[in-house]
C-alpha atoms as one frame of an Amber mdcrd trajectory, in Angstrom:
protein
 150.667 228.786 134.729 148.967 230.637 132.066 145.520 229.706 132.757 145.900
 230.101 136.531 146.688 233.666 135.988 143.952 234.434 133.643 141.467 232.490
 136.324 143.136 235.103 139.385 142.563 238.184 136.990 139.184 236.973 136.055
 137.909 236.367 139.852 139.579 239.958 140.791 137.621 242.031 138.352 134.592
 240.101 138.246 132.117 242.711 140.449 131.821 242.562 144.039 128.206 241.241
 144.186 129.104 238.508 141.978 131.708 237.148 144.109 129.135 237.112 146.861
 127.812 233.872 145.403 127.880 230.945 147.640 130.549 228.661 147.068 129.878
 226.038 144.331 132.702 224.051 141.894 133.927 226.571 140.127 137.011 224.681
 137.711 137.081 227.171 134.670 137.159 231.236 133.545 133.548 230.280 132.131
 132.112 228.739 135.464 133.307 232.069 137.001 131.767 234.396 134.238 128.599
 232.623 133.948 128.099 232.319 137.572 129.011 236.577 137.669 126.421 236.933
 134.777 123.882 235.097 136.815 124.142 237.301 139.685 124.124 240.400 137.601
 121.125 239.354 136.403 119.483 238.960 140.002 120.790 242.257 140.616 119.560
 243.819 137.929 122.742 244.816 136.428 122.055 243.221 133.125 119.400 245.055
 132.019 116.115 243.337 129.781 116.209 244.424 126.309 119.748 245.813 126.503
 122.739 244.281 123.819 125.958 243.295 125.757 128.684 242.014 123.326 131.247
 239.525 124.332 134.464 241.451 124.173 132.838 244.365 126.248 131.812 241.902
 128.911 134.889 240.303 128.384 137.235 243.529 129.193 134.406 243.891 132.349
 135.632 240.893 133.883 139.092 240.914 132.424 139.138 237.821 130.404 138.664
 237.051 126.713 135.551 237.049 124.875 135.447 233.360 124.568 134.463 232.335
 127.747 132.359 234.992 127.761 130.596 233.971 124.793 130.615 230.345 125.954
 128.787 231.754 129.123 126.013 233.636 127.224 125.124 230.719 125.317 124.275
 228.898 128.209 122.243 231.290 129.499 120.719 231.535 126.046 119.734 227.971
 126.810 118.149 229.024 130.107 116.126 231.204 128.253 117.479 234.605 129.834
 119.050 235.675 126.680 118.740 235.833 123.146 122.124 235.774 121.068 122.031
 238.551 117.886 124.529 237.394 115.333 127.673 239.475 115.012 125.715 242.176
 117.594 125.849 240.121 120.982 123.611 238.763 123.368 120.338 240.837 124.553
 118.920 240.383 127.642 114.998 239.214 127.181 112.584 240.919 128.997 110.014
 239.381 130.900 106.149 239.962 131.814 104.072 239.737 134.467 102.105 236.584
 133.354 105.171 234.705 132.468 106.205 235.282 136.061 102.996 234.204 137.361
 102.896 230.817 135.030 106.719 229.924 136.155 104.850 230.109 140.103 101.922
 228.154 138.716 103.983 225.350 137.202 106.528 225.681 139.885 103.943 224.820
 142.373 102.362 221.987 140.427 105.682 220.429 140.249 106.530 220.974 143.991
 103.917 221.299 146.353 102.550 217.389 145.681 106.127 215.833 146.331 106.442
 218.485 149.439 103.184 217.417 151.084 104.627 213.665 150.712 107.945 214.768
 152.061 106.325 215.851 155.139 104.434 213.004 155.912 107.804 210.242 155.321
 110.532 212.040 156.323 111.755 211.861 159.181 112.118 214.781 161.934 116.167
 214.105 162.383 116.654 214.341 158.398 114.948 218.054 158.429 116.648 218.887
 161.489 120.007 218.220 159.138 118.826 221.016 157.173 118.721 223.424 159.397
 121.808 225.326 158.167 120.601 225.403 154.902 117.479 227.101 155.904 119.948
 229.629 158.612 121.488 230.504 155.386 118.788 231.701 153.537 118.376 233.920
 156.667 121.818 234.926 156.950 121.792 236.263 152.894 118.160 238.030 153.356
 119.500 240.283 156.677 122.780 240.899 154.586 120.286 242.349 151.754 122.691
 240.035 149.203 120.308 239.626 146.527 122.269 237.119 144.637 123.609 235.419
 147.771 120.049 234.891 148.731 118.888 233.517 145.241 121.607 231.168 145.275
 120.457 230.029 148.866 116.816 229.950 148.253 117.469 227.196 145.342 119.894
 225.417 147.873 117.070 224.969 150.490 114.513 223.678 147.830 116.941 221.790
 146.283 117.697 219.793 149.240 114.276 219.548 149.894 113.310 218.342 146.883
 116.456 215.884 146.741 114.542 213.904 149.448 112.377 212.488 146.944 114.979
 210.648 145.373 114.667 211.931 142.214 117.390 213.442 139.570 115.147 214.745
 137.065 112.551 216.357 139.307 115.247 218.508 141.047 117.540 219.410 137.903
 113.329 220.818 136.469 112.836 222.467 139.448 115.684 224.472 139.942 115.465
 225.599 136.203 112.195 226.772 136.930 114.047 228.044 140.224 116.277 230.219
 138.381 114.116 231.659 136.079 111.701 232.617 138.360 114.392 234.766 140.189
 114.756 237.115 137.493 113.816 240.383 137.904 110.739 241.835 136.053 111.861
 245.348 133.845 111.330 248.391 135.565 111.087 246.613 139.007 112.809 247.974
 141.878 115.393 245.688 143.659 113.526 243.432 146.197 113.465 244.821 149.144
 115.497 243.598 152.201 112.225 243.241 154.289 110.828 241.316 152.271 113.898
 238.912 151.764 113.866 238.293 155.232 110.378 237.470 155.551 110.706 234.580
 152.609 113.720 233.790 154.542 111.645 233.265 157.749 109.134 231.064 155.864
 112.296 228.633 155.249 112.905 228.402 159.079 109.475 228.562 160.157 108.317
 225.356 157.613 111.398 223.984 158.525 110.576 223.568 162.100 107.146 222.613
 161.583 108.592 219.737 159.460 110.464 218.766 162.539 107.801 218.870 165.238
 105.879 216.733 162.570 102.755 219.340 162.611 101.152 218.386 159.216  98.390
 220.526 159.410 100.617 223.294 160.209 103.404 222.065 157.454 100.766 221.629
 154.459  99.583 225.285 155.455 103.080 226.654 154.808 103.934 224.657 151.990
 100.911 226.177 150.196 101.988 229.821 151.499 105.021 229.511 150.075 104.082
 228.239 146.850 101.934 231.146 146.433 103.517 233.763 148.004
């Protein structure tokens, strides 16, 4: 009962933008806090270079410092923050070059797989992904950065899963998540950019359903190198 009360309190006090993250399995306060922190990173609410303490964030979320520290340690493993003994956690700043390198690695990993899938996956399977692509459009039109980030990863995750390689999906997911953290001092991604990116998902999917390989190949390369 006490754990349920804490969980409810944490969920109520997590910022609204964090609660907009699409529904995933959240079995613990730590999981809720982790998703809230990930959303805050995407939204730019956790500022690169700033130091955040476990107790202060715990107070913000209405939970103890323990689940916050555990969530932050996971973010450290993901490369988002660094642990500072007796001080807290510093959000790591990235450079445009680092972002470009991530994009290059993602393209090297995903493009060959998607080109192969375009030639081997039946149209009815592609058609089954329409709701996943549509979810990116809904989040984009709402200007929901955290929601769009999750929907975007979900779309790519579902496409790559068709290759039947769980390791590929896991590595690609980690790279994709890291690529979504904003650069220091960069303004929020405009809604128009989100809408355009989401439209690429729909256009690509329609080309795959139609079996238009030349167009699919072109769109796959374009989406990998925006």
